[in-house]
C-alpha positions in Angstrom: 0.0 0.0 0.0 1.2 3.5 -0.8 1.9 6.2 1.8 0.8 9.8 1.3 2.0 12.8 3.3 -0.1 15.9 3.2 1.6 19.2 4.2 0.3 22.7 5.0 -3.2 21.6 6.0 -5.0 24.7 7.3 -5.7 24.6 11.0 -9.5 24.9 10.6 -9.6 22.0 8.1 -7.4 19.9 10.4 -9.8 20.5 13.3 -12.8 19.7 11.2 -11.2 16.5 10.1 -10.3 15.6 13.7 -13.9 16.2 14.8 -15.3 14.1 11.9 -12.9 11.3 12.8 -14.0 11.4 16.4 -17.7 11.3 15.4 -17.1 8.2 13.3 -14.7 6.6 15.9 -11.9 6.5 13.4 -8.3 7.7 13.3 -7.6 10.8 11.3 -5.8 8.7 8.7 -8.8 6.4 8.3 -11.2 9.4 8.0 -9.0 10.9 5.3 -9.2 7.6 3.3 -13.0 7.5 3.7 -13.3 11.1 2.5 -11.1 10.4 -0.5 -13.0 7.3 -1.4 -16.3 9.2 -1.2 -15.0 12.0 -3.4 -13.0 9.9 -5.9 -15.2 6.8 -5.9 -13.9 3.6 -4.2 -13.9 1.6 -7.4 -15.0 2.1 -11.0 -18.4 0.6 -11.7 -18.7 -2.1 -14.4 -22.1 -1.4 -15.9 -22.5 -4.9 -17.3 -21.6 -6.6 -14.0 -23.9 -4.3 -12.1 -26.8 -5.1 -14.5 -26.1 -8.8 -14.1 -26.3 -8.5 -10.3 -29.5 -6.5 -10.5 -31.1 -9.1 -12.9 -30.0 -12.0 -10.7 -31.6 -10.3 -7.6 -34.7 -9.4 -9.4 -35.0 -13.0 -10.6 -34.5 -14.3 -7.1 -37.2 -12.0 -5.8 -39.7 -12.8 -8.5 -41.1 -15.5 -6.3 -41.7 -13.2 -3.4 -45.2 -11.8 -3.4 -46.6 -9.5 -0.7 -50.2 -8.3 -0.7 -51.6 -5.1 0.7 -53.2 -7.2 3.4 -49.8 -8.6 4.4 -48.3 -5.1 4.6 -51.2 -3.8 6.7 -50.9 -6.7 9.1 -47.2 -6.2 9.5 -47.6 -2.4 10.0 -50.3 -2.9 12.6 -48.5 -5.8 14.4 -47.9 -4.9 18.0 -50.1 -1.8 17.9 -52.9 -1.4 20.5 
């Protein structure tokens, strides 16, 4: 894995990063990696593979059928 050193970080940005890391219970280093992944995208998306996964899930779910009555009963379960 590569190492990256960031210099001359403005104090305000460093404080915001520290606070964000604390909120997420991560180290500052881990928080920086998460931020970079969110901005740059963790991995390129292969549209064909994504569509294949979606189609497989849709096929697997085609045998699941929930009626309005089922939904109402689940929603009202445990209510007085």
